C-alpha positions in Angstrom: 0.0 0.0 0.0 2.9 2.4 0.8 4.6 1.8 -2.5 1.7 3.2 -4.4 1.7 6.7 -2.7 5.5 6.9 -3.0 5.3 6.0 -6.7 2.6 8.6 -7.1 4.7 11.2 -5.3 7.7 10.5 -7.5 5.5 10.9 -10.6 4.3 14.3 -9.4 7.8 15.4 -8.5 9.1 14.4 -11.9 6.3 16.2 -13.6 7.0 19.4 -11.7 10.7 19.1 -12.5 9.9 18.7 -16.2 7.6 21.7 -16.2 10.1 23.9 -14.4 13.0 22.8 -16.6 10.9 23.5 -19.7 10.1 27.1 -18.7 12.4 29.6 -20.4 14.6 31.6 -18.1 14.1 35.3 -17.8 16.5 37.1 -20.2 19.3 39.0 -18.4 18.7 42.7 -18.2 20.0 44.6 -21.2 23.1 46.7 -20.5 22.2 50.4 -21.2 25.1 52.1 -22.9 26.1 55.3 -21.1 25.2 58.5 -23.0 28.1 59.9 -25.1 30.0 62.7 -23.4 28.8 66.2 -24.4 30.5 67.7 -27.4 32.2 70.9 -26.1 32.2 72.6 -29.5 28.5 72.0 -29.9 27.9 73.4 -26.4 29.8 76.6 -27.2 28.0 77.0 -30.5 24.7 76.6 -28.6 25.9 79.2 -26.0 26.6 81.8 -28.7 23.3 81.1 -30.6 21.3 81.4 -27.3 22.8 84.8 -26.8 21.7 85.8 -30.3 18.2 84.5 -29.9 17.8 86.2 -26.5 19.0 89.6 -27.8 16.4 89.3 -30.6 13.6 89.5 -27.9 14.9 92.8 -26.6 15.4 91.5 -23.1 19.0 90.7 -22.3 18.4 89.7 -18.7 18.2 85.9 -19.4 21.8 85.9 -20.7 23.2 87.0 -17.3 24.0 83.3 -16.5 25.8 83.0 -19.8 28.2 85.9 -19.2 31.0 85.9 -16.7 30.7 88.6 -14.0 34.1 90.1 -15.0 33.6 89.9 -18.7 35.8 91.8 -21.2 33.6 93.2 -23.9 34.2 95.5 -26.9 31.1 96.9 -28.6 30.7 99.0 -31.7 30.9 102.6 -30.3 33.9 104.5 -28.8 32.6 104.1 -25.3 31.4 100.5 -25.6 34.2 99.0 -23.6 33.0 97.0 -20.6 34.8 95.2 -17.7 31.8 93.9 -15.9 28.6 92.0 -16.8 26.0 94.3 -15.1 27.0 97.5 -17.0 27.1 95.5 -20.2 23.6 94.1 -19.6 22.3 97.5 -18.7 23.7 99.0 -21.9 22.1 96.2 -24.0 18.8 96.7 -22.2 18.8 100.4 -23.1 19.9 99.8 -26.7 17.2 97.1 -27.2 14.4 99.0 -25.6 12.5 99.6 -28.9 12.9 95.9 -29.7 11.4 94.9 -26.3 8.5 97.3 -27.0 8.0 95.5 -30.4 8.1 98.8 -32.2 11.3 97.6 -34.0 12.6 94.1 -35.0 16.1 92.7 -34.6 17.2 89.5 -36.4 20.6 87.9 -35.9 21.3 85.2 -38.5 24.2 83.2 -37.3 26.9 81.8 -39.5 28.5 78.5 -38.6 30.1 79.7 -35.3 33.6 78.2 -35.5 34.9 76.9 -32.2 38.4 75.9 -30.9 38.7 73.9 -27.7 41.6 74.1 -25.3 43.4 71.0 -23.9 41.4 69.8 -21.0 38.2 71.2 -22.6 37.7 73.8 -19.8 37.9 76.8 -22.2 37.4 77.7 -25.8 37.5 80.5 -28.4 34.9 81.2 -31.0 34.1 83.4 -34.0 31.2 84.1 -36.3 30.1 86.5 -39.0 26.4 86.9 -38.3 24.0 88.8 -40.6 22.2 91.4 -38.5 18.9 92.8 -39.7 17.2 95.8 -38.1 13.7 96.6 -39.1 12.0 100.0 -38.3 8.8 101.2 -39.9 9.0 98.6 -42.6 12.5 99.6 -43.6 15.3 97.0 -43.0 19.0 97.8 -42.6 21.5 94.9 -42.8 25.0 94.6 -41.5 27.6 91.8 -41.6 28.9 91.8 -38.1 32.1 90.2 -36.8 32.1 88.4 -33.5 35.0 86.7 -31.7 35.2 85.6 -28.1 36.5 83.4 -25.4 34.4 81.0 -23.2 35.2 79.2 -20.0 33.6 76.2 -18.3 33.0 76.3 -14.6 30.9 73.7 -12.7 29.7 72.2 -15.9 28.4 75.6 -17.2 29.9 77.5 -20.2 30.0 81.2 -20.0 31.5 84.0 -22.2 34.3 85.9 -20.4 35.6 87.9 -23.4 33.9 89.1 -26.6 34.6 91.5 -29.4 31.8 92.7 -31.7 32.6 95.0 -34.7 31.9 96.1 -38.2 34.7 96.2 -40.8 35.8 99.6 -42.1 37.3 99.9 -45.7 41.0 100.7 -45.9 40.4 103.8 -48.0 38.5 105.3 -45.1 41.1 104.2 -42.5 44.1 105.5 -44.4 42.4 108.8 -45.5 44.3 111.9 -44.3 41.4 113.0 -42.1 40.7 109.6 -40.7 42.0 110.5 -37.2 39.4 113.3 -37.0 36.5 111.1 -38.2 37.1 108.1 -35.9 37.0 108.7 -32.2 39.6 106.9 -30.0 38.0 104.0 -28.1 37.7 104.0 -24.4 40.6 102.3 -22.5 40.2 98.8 -21.2 40.4 98.2 -17.4 44.1 98.1 -16.4 44.0 94.6 -15.0 46.4 91.6 -15.4 45.1 88.2 -14.3 47.3 85.8 -12.4 50.1 84.3 -14.4 49.1 86.2 -17.6 52.2 88.4 -18.0 53.6 86.0 -20.5 50.6 86.5 -22.7 51.0 90.3 -22.5 54.6 90.0 -23.4 53.8 87.9 -26.4 51.1 90.3 -27.6 53.6 93.2 -27.5 56.1 91.1 -29.4 53.6 90.3 -32.1 52.9 94.0 -32.6 56.7 94.8 -32.8 57.7 92.0 -35.2 55.6 90.3 -37.9 58.1 87.4 -37.9 57.2 86.7 -34.3 53.5 86.8 -35.3 54.0 84.3 -38.0 56.2 82.0 -35.9 53.8 82.1 -32.9 50.5 81.7 -34.8 49.0 78.2 -34.3 48.5 76.1 -37.3 45.2 74.8 -36.1 42.3 75.1 -38.6 40.2 77.0 -36.0 42.6 79.9 -36.0 41.0 83.2 -37.1 42.7 86.6 -37.7 40.4 89.6 -38.3 41.9 93.0 -39.4 40.1 96.3 -39.4 38.9 96.0 -42.9 35.8 93.9 -44.0 37.9 91.8 -46.2 40.8 91.2 -43.7 39.9 87.7 -42.6 42.2 84.7 -42.4 40.9 81.3 -41.5 43.4 78.6 -40.4 46.8 79.3 -39.0 48.6 77.3 -41.8 46.8 79.3 -44.5 47.9 82.6 -42.9 51.5 81.5 -42.7 51.5 80.2 -46.3 50.2 83.6 -47.4 52.5 85.9 -45.3 55.8 84.0 -45.3 56.7 84.8 -48.9 56.0 88.5 -48.2 58.0 88.8 -45.0 61.1 90.5 -46.6 58.8 93.1 -48.2 56.9 93.7 -45.0 60.0 94.2 -42.9 61.2 96.9 -45.3 58.2 99.0 -44.6 58.6 101.8 -42.0 55.9 101.6 -39.4 55.3 101.0 -35.7 52.4 99.2 -34.1 52.2 99.8 -30.4 49.8 99.4 -27.5 48.2 102.7 -26.6 46.9 102.7 -23.0 46.2 100.0 -20.4 46.1 96.3 -21.0 43.8 93.7 -19.6 44.6 90.0 -19.6 43.3 86.7 -18.2 44.2 83.0 -18.1 41.3 80.5 -18.3 40.7 77.7 -15.7 43.1 74.9 -16.5 45.4 77.5 -18.1 44.8 76.0 -21.6 44.0 79.4 -23.1 44.1 83.1 -22.2 43.3 86.4 -23.7 44.7 90.0 -23.9 42.8 93.1 -24.7 44.2 96.6 -25.5 43.9 99.6 -27.8 46.7 99.9 -30.3 47.9 102.6 -32.7 49.6 102.1 -36.1 52.0 104.8 -37.3 53.2 104.8 -40.9 56.4 106.4 -42.1 58.7 108.6 -40.0 59.4 112.3 -39.4 57.1 115.0 -40.6 55.4 112.7 -43.1 54.5 110.1 -40.5 50.8 109.2 -40.6 49.1 108.2 -37.4 46.0 106.1 -38.0 43.0 106.0 -35.7 43.4 103.8 -32.6 41.8 100.4 -32.9 40.7 97.8 -30.3 42.3 94.4 -30.3 41.3 91.1 -28.6 43.9 88.3 -28.8 43.3 84.8 -27.7 46.3 82.4 -27.1 46.3 78.6 -26.6 49.0 76.5 -25.0 50.6 74.1 -27.5 53.5 71.9 -26.5 54.7 74.2 -23.7 54.3 77.4 -25.8 51.6 80.0 -26.1 50.4 80.4 -29.7 48.0 82.9 -31.2 44.6 81.4 -32.2 42.4 84.4 -32.5 43.0 88.1 -33.2 40.3 90.7 -33.8 41.1 94.3 -34.6 38.4 97.0 -35.1 37.8 100.7 -35.2 35.3 102.3 -32.9 32.3 103.7 -34.8 30.2 106.7 -33.9 
């Protein structure tokens, strides 16, 4: 009698085992690939374009978080030189008042916004040639602006700590005999040298003194940009600039001229010390003696990047102050 229940129990146990063994096992959880690291160039491009779109609204206040508190900024006019964010924002608010009231329209059509990234990806330089359209009472005025700048990354947030905005002026106007009377000298920059930035200041002075130094110490990176005062004075890529200028060095060195800083200098190294910038006003003097011609002072923003233990020029922006 006992054998039958035991036999029955073994059959049930076997059946349960067969059922369990036949059930498919739950698949292992899929491994989720981590998101790709953010592209710093894309982040800086978005930073610049966000500034543009915000200015189009006429209310610059939202861009406060995108501008460093001690920003270095050159605008278009002779007095448009700023050393702090709040005065810059206040100026923009006043200039854009008619836009905010919707009585006028501002459109900023960005170009490609070229960006160079420093080693360590904690700082960058950028440049753009945006098309600016200003509409008032149905009439539209258009300019091709020139924008260069420097950005730093702190606590995961990019912000602009130096920017230069200008319009090009044709050479025939700059070199005209009465040019110094027509173009007002720009306001001085704040006399301030950031920690460990003296080497950058020295290099900027040497670049002005000797074109050979400028050629030697210009980076060959494709993101290099050099903007002169004229609308057509644009060099993209350090190697392209060197290839153009090197064959003309002997001719350039024979010319009698001096290019000197006129007034205070402001400079700063970025976090991580991968890049840094220098800002100053400079004066070009042509010839010597009684025939010497002194051109109107211009503003310059230089950006340098560290490359194999040397500081090299990656961005230069010269411009005249316009009334």
